[in-house]
Structure formats: structure tokens, C-alpha cells
GUPA-761797 format. One line per field, with one value per residue (C-alpha): residue in three letters; x, y, z; residue number from 0. Coordinates in Angstrom, 3 decimals. Example, Ala and Ser with C-alpha at 12.3 -4.5 7.8 and 13.67 -1.06 7.14 Angstrom:
res <- ALA;SER
X <- 12.300;13.670
Y <- -4.500;-1.060
Z <- 7.800;7.140
n <- 0;1
This chain:
res <- UNK;UNK;UNK;UNK;UNK;UNK;UNK;UNK;UNK;UNK;UNK;UNK;UNK;UNK;UNK;UNK;UNK;UNK;UNK;UNK;UNK;UNK;UNK;UNK;UNK;UNK;UNK;UNK;UNK;UNK;UNK;UNK;UNK;UNK;UNK;UNK;UNK;UNK;UNK;UNK;UNK;UNK;UNK;UNK;UNK;UNK;UNK;UNK;UNK;UNK;UNK;UNK;UNK;UNK;UNK;UNK;UNK;UNK;UNK;UNK;UNK;UNK;UNK;UNK;UNK;UNK;UNK;UNK;UNK;UNK;UNK;UNK;UNK;UNK;UNK;UNK;UNK;UNK;UNK;UNK;UNK;UNK;UNK;UNK;UNK;UNK;UNK;UNK;UNK;UNK;UNK;UNK;UNK;UNK;UNK;UNK;UNK;UNK;UNK;UNK;UNK;UNK;UNK;UNK;UNK;UNK;UNK;UNK;UNK;UNK;UNK;UNK;UNK;UNK;UNK;UNK;UNK;UNK;UNK;UNK;UNK;UNK;UNK;UNK;UNK;UNK;UNK;UNK;UNK;UNK;UNK;UNK;UNK;UNK;UNK;UNK;UNK;UNK;UNK;UNK;UNK;UNK;UNK;UNK;UNK;UNK;UNK;UNK;UNK;UNK;UNK;UNK;UNK;UNK;UNK;UNK;UNK;UNK;UNK;UNK;UNK;UNK;UNK;UNK;UNK;UNK;UNK;UNK;UNK;UNK;UNK;UNK;UNK;UNK;UNK;UNK;UNK;UNK;UNK;UNK;UNK;UNK;UNK;UNK;UNK;UNK;UNK;UNK;UNK;UNK;UNK;UNK;UNK;UNK
X <- 119.718;116.821;115.364;111.910;111.075;107.253;107.194;103.705;104.515;106.700;110.602;111.219;113.914;115.959;115.780;116.669;119.686;121.058;120.524;122.490;125.331;125.340;125.600;122.068;119.908;116.616;113.195;110.470;107.247;104.036;102.199;101.892;103.983;106.959;107.116;108.355;111.744;112.040;114.119;113.075;110.609;110.890;107.622;108.876;107.660;105.038;101.306;99.693;96.086;97.315;99.501;96.640;94.400;96.961;97.904;93.981;93.976;96.833;95.941;99.194;98.000;97.273;100.633;102.527;100.659;101.626;105.244;105.338;103.808;106.372;109.164;110.419;111.789;109.657;110.910;108.306;109.699;107.190;104.223;105.436;105.428;101.969;100.740;102.621;100.756;98.095;96.078;96.120;94.668;92.551;89.967;91.912;93.823;93.379;96.681;98.092;98.250;101.603;103.159;101.692;101.978;99.610;100.618;99.598;99.945;101.486;102.279;104.940;102.777;102.871;105.684;107.054;107.499;109.983;113.151;116.250;117.349;120.518;119.180;120.671;119.571;120.427;121.549;123.817;125.939;126.898;127.348;124.176;122.097;120.810;116.954;114.889;111.321;109.061;105.293;106.229;104.249;104.991;104.604;101.950;101.819;103.952;102.830;104.855;106.595;107.769;111.471;112.158;115.183;115.272;113.482;113.410;114.741;111.016;110.969;108.639;109.544;110.648;112.172;110.866;111.250;108.953;110.956;111.427;109.602;111.356;109.577;110.969;109.231;112.011;113.585;117.019;117.376;117.690;121.024;124.365;124.410;123.616;123.836;120.111;119.682;122.498;121.070;117.689;119.424;121.131;117.657;117.318;117.853;120.650;117.797;114.847;111.716;109.635
Y <- 105.842;107.122;110.278;111.247;114.804;115.700;117.081;118.210;121.953;124.353;124.492;120.802;121.243;123.289;120.435;117.921;120.080;120.076;116.388;115.687;117.878;115.691;112.573;111.268;109.353;111.127;110.323;112.965;111.731;112.510;109.243;106.621;104.310;106.891;106.256;102.536;101.945;105.651;106.019;109.631;112.233;115.967;117.969;121.299;124.812;125.992;126.938;124.856;124.874;123.700;120.974;119.606;119.646;117.546;115.361;114.548;114.133;111.710;109.939;110.656;111.616;108.157;106.754;109.685;109.242;105.447;106.274;108.726;106.231;103.531;105.923;107.150;110.549;113.249;116.955;119.732;123.103;126.235;124.820;121.382;122.431;123.520;120.218;118.469;120.217;118.958;121.996;125.387;128.763;128.812;126.118;125.447;123.396;120.316;119.292;115.721;115.979;114.345;116.619;117.975;121.844;124.218;126.502;130.062;130.334;133.608;134.637;137.289;138.853;138.821;138.023;141.579;140.999;138.272;138.327;136.528;136.005;134.429;131.912;129.174;125.670;123.470;120.439;122.372;123.786;127.534;128.581;130.308;129.336;132.003;131.186;132.517;133.201;133.703;134.048;131.723;130.047;130.306;127.696;129.123;126.078;123.152;119.854;118.204;115.710;118.627;119.549;123.281;123.515;127.092;130.227;133.856;136.531;137.294;133.659;132.259;128.689;128.422;124.914;121.780;118.043;115.335;111.901;111.058;114.237;117.684;120.867;124.438;127.654;128.606;127.536;125.837;124.705;128.451;128.832;127.404;125.680;122.029;121.498;121.029;118.754;116.506;116.551;115.386;112.812;111.445;110.786;107.828;104.545;102.355;99.700;101.081;101.168;100.020
Z <- 107.115;104.882;105.765;104.259;103.721;103.180;99.666;99.305;99.296;101.095;101.438;101.323;98.749;101.259;103.810;101.164;100.214;103.811;104.121;101.022;102.403;105.413;102.939;104.084;101.673;101.315;99.961;99.052;100.543;98.775;99.033;102.007;100.085;100.288;103.861;103.466;104.662;106.111;109.396;110.079;108.755;108.330;107.835;106.522;106.454;104.060;104.529;107.335;106.010;102.504;104.180;106.076;102.970;101.103;103.856;104.045;100.183;99.973;103.057;104.920;108.437;109.891;108.370;110.170;113.347;113.434;112.618;115.636;117.939;116.794;117.710;114.405;114.804;113.229;112.946;112.076;111.237;110.947;109.361;110.205;113.956;113.478;112.302;115.135;117.780;120.273;119.572;117.870;119.212;115.839;114.522;111.572;110.435;112.284;113.677;113.970;117.823;117.980;120.585;123.784;122.773;121.885;119.042;117.525;113.978;112.453;115.753;114.631;111.822;108.202;105.586;105.869;109.774;109.132;111.185;112.406;116.005;117.386;120.052;122.147;121.375;124.457;122.779;120.286;123.201;123.903;120.329;119.214;116.202;113.700;113.720;110.726;111.458;108.433;109.326;112.264;114.722;118.512;121.114;123.589;126.149;126.794;128.511;131.083;128.719;126.614;126.781;125.624;123.621;122.760;123.585;122.584;124.674;126.073;127.048;124.422;123.380;119.750;119.716;121.773;121.935;123.217;122.985;119.308;118.284;117.528;116.720;115.781;115.213;112.667;109.455;110.155;106.470;105.234;107.062;106.486;109.816;109.784;113.593;114.172;111.208;112.683;116.147;114.619;112.808;116.156;117.376;114.869;116.560;115.543;114.863;112.957;115.012;112.117
n <- 0;1;2;3;4;5;6;7;8;9;10;11;12;13;14;15;16;17;18;19;20;21;22;23;24;25;26;27;28;29;30;31;32;33;34;35;36;37;38;39;40;41;42;43;44;45;46;47;48;49;50;51;52;53;54;55;56;57;58;59;60;61;62;63;64;65;66;67;68;69;70;71;72;73;74;75;76;77;78;79;80;81;82;83;84;85;86;87;88;89;90;91;92;93;94;95;96;97;98;99;100;101;102;103;104;105;106;107;108;109;110;111;112;113;114;115;116;117;118;119;120;121;122;123;124;125;126;127;128;129;130;131;132;133;134;135;136;137;138;139;140;141;142;143;144;145;146;147;148;149;150;151;152;153;154;155;156;157;158;159;160;161;162;163;164;165;166;167;168;169;170;171;172;173;174;175;176;177;178;179;180;181;182;183;184;185;186;187;188;189;190;191;192;193
């Protein structure tokens, strides 16, 4: 299994470190050719407008849409979640429209408003997961095909799944808990879809 991590900016190195601990072969994705032979893709946290600009610059948006349509598991964390949304409550950036969700960018405030919360993540069982929120988005609306995996105490969704697509408002790669990465890898079919 080869897992690509979008390495344009943001905290891709932290995701790669978790995958290496799980003994998964990783590929830093910067150009469309880097997606060749990749069985799954992680789009990490970072700055979503910069992500969008760089994805346009390096012609990555269409290949990623094609991968999603072909059933390749794709996981967006924080800014990656923003890029996967059907729509944002703001005009920019223009998302990939992969998941039937509406997202609010920086929903919790600025960097100084970052926080951690212990949340239940349904496929991980009863043991709570420490979710790290840094200038995090929140999922404002979910479509019919969306499975909500986790919510904050106030009921707002912070982890969702739509078939082969996974999105989290928080940063699992900033903890020592690899359970969400393991869950994401379990979505990879035994036979690669592409």
C-alpha cells in the first residue's frame, strides 16, 4: 500500500511521521505524476487559500477529483477538509466539491483560540480521541450521503465520511494516537481502484 500526502504546504510531515510509524509506504505529492500508483491520499492542514492556489498552479485539482470518483480513499484534515467541501460559507477558496458538506473556515477563531477536546469517533469505539483544533473549520451542513463520525458537545459535526472520503476539522496527526490513520487506511480496497 502506498499512501500519498499532499506536500504543498502545511503539516504534511506530521502525517508522514504517523504513517511511517504504522509502516506504510508514503509519497510526498507535489505534482500530478506523484499520484501515480498511490492507493490513498491525505490532504493535510495548512492555509486553505494557499492550498487552493498551489493546487491550481501545479494542476492537481482535476487528478484528485478523478481519484475520488474512482474510489480512492481521500482524507482531508482541517484545511484539507475545507478543500473537500461542496461549498464554503465564504467565496474563497473554491473547494474541490468532493463531499456533500458545507464548511465554515476558521469557525473557532484565530490561532490563540486553538483548543483540544476529547471526542467520541464512532468507528474507533468508546475510547475518546483527543482532537486538536487549530484555526479549525466546522461542518455547517451535511448532505444525505454523509455519515457523521464525531460531534462536539454542542452537536456540531467535526468528523464525517462519504464512502471513500473522510474529513476531520481537527488534526489527528498532532497526537500520539494513530487510530484515525489506521481507520483511514482500512478504507483502502484490497485491489487498488486505479
